C-alpha positions as a Markdown table, in Angstrom:
| # | Residue | x | y | z |
|---|---|---|---|---|
| 1 | Met | 1.3 | 2.7 | 10.1 |
| 2 | Ser | -1.7 | 2.5 | 8.2 |
| 3 | Lys | -3.1 | -1.0 | 7.5 |
| 4 | Ser | -6.5 | -2.2 | 6.1 |
| 5 | His | -7.1 | -5.9 | 6.3 |
| 6 | Asp | -10.2 | -6.0 | 4.4 |
| 7 | Ser | -8.6 | -6.8 | 1.2 |
| 8 | Arg | -6.5 | -9.5 | 2.8 |
| 9 | Leu | -6.1 | -12.7 | 0.3 |
| 10 | Ser | -7.8 | -16.1 | 1.2 |
| 11 | Leu | -5.7 | -18.9 | 2.1 |
| 12 | Asp | -6.6 | -20.7 | -1.1 |
| 13 | Thr | -5.8 | -17.6 | -3.3 |
| 14 | Ala | -2.7 | -16.8 | -1.4 |
| 15 | Arg | -1.5 | -20.5 | -2.2 |
| 16 | Gln | -2.6 | -20.3 | -5.7 |
| 17 | Leu | -0.5 | -16.8 | -6.2 |
| 18 | Leu | 2.6 | -18.3 | -4.6 |
| 19 | Arg | 2.5 | -21.5 | -6.8 |
| 20 | Glu | 2.1 | -19.3 | -9.9 |
| 21 | Ala | 5.1 | -17.5 | -9.0 |
| 22 | Gly | 7.1 | -20.7 | -8.7 |
| 23 | Leu | 7.4 | -20.5 | -5.0 |
| 24 | Arg | 6.8 | -23.0 | -2.6 |
| 25 | Cys | 3.7 | -22.4 | 0.2 |
| 26 | Thr | 5.3 | -22.2 | 3.3 |
| 27 | Ser | 3.1 | -20.8 | 6.2 |
| 28 | Cys | 5.6 | -17.7 | 6.3 |
| 29 | Arg | 5.3 | -17.1 | 2.4 |
| 30 | Val | 1.3 | -17.2 | 2.9 |
| 31 | Ala | 1.5 | -15.1 | 6.0 |
| 32 | Val | 3.6 | -12.4 | 4.4 |
| 33 | Ile | 1.6 | -12.2 | 1.2 |
| 34 | Gln | -1.6 | -12.0 | 3.2 |
| 35 | Phe | -0.5 | -9.2 | 5.2 |
| 36 | Leu | 0.7 | -7.2 | 2.4 |
| 37 | Ser | -2.5 | -7.7 | 0.2 |
| 38 | Gly | -4.3 | -6.2 | 3.1 |
| 39 | Ala | -2.1 | -3.2 | 3.6 |
| 40 | Asp | -3.2 | 0.1 | 2.1 |
| 41 | Cys | 0.3 | 1.5 | 1.8 |
| 42 | Pro | 3.7 | 0.1 | 1.5 |
| 43 | Met | 5.2 | -1.6 | 4.4 |
| 44 | Ser | 8.8 | -1.8 | 5.7 |
| 45 | His | 10.2 | -5.3 | 6.7 |
| 46 | Ala | 9.7 | -3.9 | 10.5 |
| 47 | Glu | 6.1 | -3.3 | 10.2 |
| 48 | Val | 5.7 | -6.6 | 8.7 |
| 49 | Ala | 7.8 | -8.4 | 11.3 |
| 50 | Glu | 5.8 | -6.3 | 14.0 |
| 51 | Asp | 2.6 | -8.0 | 13.2 |
| 52 | Leu | 4.3 | -11.7 | 12.1 |
| 53 | Val | 6.6 | -12.2 | 14.9 |
| 54 | Pro | 4.4 | -12.2 | 17.4 |
| 55 | Arg | 2.7 | -15.1 | 15.4 |
| 56 | Gly | 5.5 | -17.2 | 15.5 |
| 57 | Phe | 7.3 | -16.2 | 12.5 |
| 58 | Asp | 11.1 | -15.3 | 12.4 |
| 59 | Lys | 12.4 | -12.0 | 11.2 |
| 60 | Ser | 15.2 | -13.1 | 9.0 |
| 61 | Thr | 12.6 | -15.6 | 7.3 |
| 62 | Ile | 10.1 | -12.7 | 6.8 |
| 63 | Tyr | 12.8 | -10.7 | 5.2 |
| 64 | Arg | 13.9 | -13.5 | 2.7 |
| 65 | Cys | 10.1 | -13.8 | 1.8 |
| 66 | Leu | 10.0 | -10.1 | 0.9 |
| 67 | Met | 12.9 | -10.4 | -1.2 |
| 68 | Glu | 11.7 | -13.6 | -2.8 |
| 69 | Phe | 8.6 | -11.8 | -3.7 |
| 70 | Ala | 10.2 | -8.8 | -5.2 |
| 71 | Asp | 12.4 | -11.1 | -7.2 |
| 72 | Ala | 9.4 | -13.1 | -8.4 |
| 73 | Gly | 7.3 | -9.9 | -9.3 |
| 74 | Leu | 4.6 | -10.4 | -6.6 |
| 75 | Val | 5.5 | -7.1 | -4.9 |
| 76 | Asn | 7.0 | -3.9 | -5.6 |
| 77 | Arg | 9.9 | -2.7 | -3.6 |
| 78 | Leu | 10.1 | 0.8 | -3.0 |
| 79 | Asp | 13.0 | 2.9 | -2.0 |
| 80 | Val | 12.0 | 6.4 | -0.9 |
| 81 | Gly | 15.8 | 7.3 | -0.2 |
| 82 | Asp | 15.8 | 6.8 | 3.6 |
| 83 | His | 17.6 | 3.3 | 3.3 |
| 84 | Val | 14.4 | 1.3 | 4.3 |
| 85 | Trp | 12.9 | -0.6 | 1.7 |
| 86 | Arg | 9.1 | -0.8 | 1.6 |
| 87 | Phe | 7.0 | -3.6 | 0.0 |
| 88 | Glu | 3.7 | -3.5 | -1.7 |
| 89 | Arg | 1.6 | -6.0 | -3.3 |
| 90 | Arg | 1.6 | -5.7 | -7.0 |
| 91 | Thr | -1.9 | -4.6 | -8.3 |
| 92 | Ala | -3.2 | -5.7 | -11.9 |
| 93 | His | -2.4 | -2.2 | -12.8 |
| 94 | Asp | 1.3 | -2.5 | -11.9 |
| 95 | Glu | 1.4 | -5.6 | -14.0 |
| 96 | Gln | 0.4 | -3.6 | -17.0 |
| 97 | Gly | 3.7 | -1.9 | -16.6 |
| 98 | Val | 2.2 | 1.1 | -14.8 |
| 99 | Glu | 3.2 | 1.6 | -11.2 |
| 100 | His | 1.4 | 4.3 | -9.2 |
| 101 | Pro | 3.2 | 7.3 | -7.6 |
| 102 | His | 3.8 | 7.5 | -4.0 |
| 103 | Phe | 3.9 | 10.4 | -1.5 |
| 104 | Met | 6.3 | 10.6 | 1.3 |
| 105 | Cys | 5.8 | 13.0 | 4.2 |
| 106 | Val | 9.2 | 14.5 | 5.1 |
| 107 | Asp | 8.1 | 15.1 | 8.8 |
| 108 | Cys | 6.8 | 11.7 | 9.8 |
| 109 | Gly | 8.0 | 9.3 | 6.9 |
| 110 | Gln | 4.6 | 8.0 | 6.3 |
| 111 | Val | 4.5 | 6.5 | 2.7 |
| 112 | Thr | 1.2 | 6.8 | 0.9 |
| 113 | Cys | 0.0 | 5.3 | -2.6 |
| 114 | Leu | -1.3 | 7.6 | -5.0 |
| 115 | Asn | -3.5 | 5.1 | -7.1 |
| 116 | Asp | -5.6 | 7.8 | -8.4 |
| 117 | Val | -2.9 | 10.2 | -9.4 |
| 118 | Asn | -1.6 | 10.5 | -13.0 |
| 119 | Val | 1.9 | 12.3 | -13.0 |
| 120 | Arg | 3.0 | 13.6 | -16.4 |
| 121 | Val | 6.4 | 15.0 | -17.0 |
| 122 | Ala | 6.4 | 17.8 | -19.7 |
| 123 | Gln | 9.0 | 20.0 | -20.8 |
| 124 | Lys | 8.8 | 23.6 | -21.8 |
| 125 | Arg | 7.9 | 24.7 | -25.2 |
| 126 | Gly | 10.7 | 25.4 | -27.5 |
| 127 | Gln | 13.1 | 23.4 | -25.4 |
| 128 | Lys | 15.3 | 20.6 | -26.9 |
| 129 | Pro | 13.9 | 17.3 | -26.3 |
| 130 | Leu | 14.8 | 15.5 | -23.0 |
| 131 | Val | 15.4 | 11.9 | -23.1 |
| 132 | Leu | 14.9 | 10.5 | -19.6 |
| 133 | Gly | 14.7 | 6.6 | -20.4 |
| 134 | Asp | 12.2 | 4.6 | -18.7 |
| 135 | Val | 11.0 | 6.4 | -15.7 |
| 136 | Thr | 10.4 | 3.1 | -13.0 |
| 137 | Glu | 8.9 | 5.1 | -10.2 |
| 138 | Val | 7.6 | 8.5 | -8.9 |
| 139 | Leu | 7.9 | 9.7 | -5.5 |
| 140 | Leu | 6.4 | 13.1 | -4.4 |
| 141 | Lys | 7.6 | 14.3 | -0.9 |
| 142 | Gly | 6.0 | 17.1 | 1.0 |
| 143 | His | 3.9 | 17.3 | 4.5 |
| 144 | Cys | 1.0 | 15.1 | 5.2 |
| 145 | Pro | -2.3 | 16.7 | 6.7 |
| 146 | Gln | -1.5 | 15.3 | 10.0 |
| 147 | Cys | 2.0 | 17.1 | 10.3 |
| 148 | Gln | 1.2 | 20.4 | 8.6 |
């Protein structure tokens, strides 16, 4: 689990963010949004709970917060195909309608943000145009450096 709490939101900023999303500023909501803002990769409910339950928060309340944040557009909910949702705080880049791709290690399951990677889907020359619709997320799978 990779966490970096250097970019964690201040208490005032977290409260303002929740109010702007139309959510009440409960202690659990503030703690969850602060935790996610300090994470450097998408976090599962279990990973968030591992940090917050010892501080007195309930697992089911944390889960409800995560779902409410996803519904309110404060976080992205990522499904990498392993039946575990991961959540990450939306960035200004995401709010412009451009979500960054992610990389998942097929050995250890670690999910990493690829913020500085631009993925382009191009078809072969001379092929009939392919209509995909709106691509909402890109997930690359492979072996991370630790598992190679």
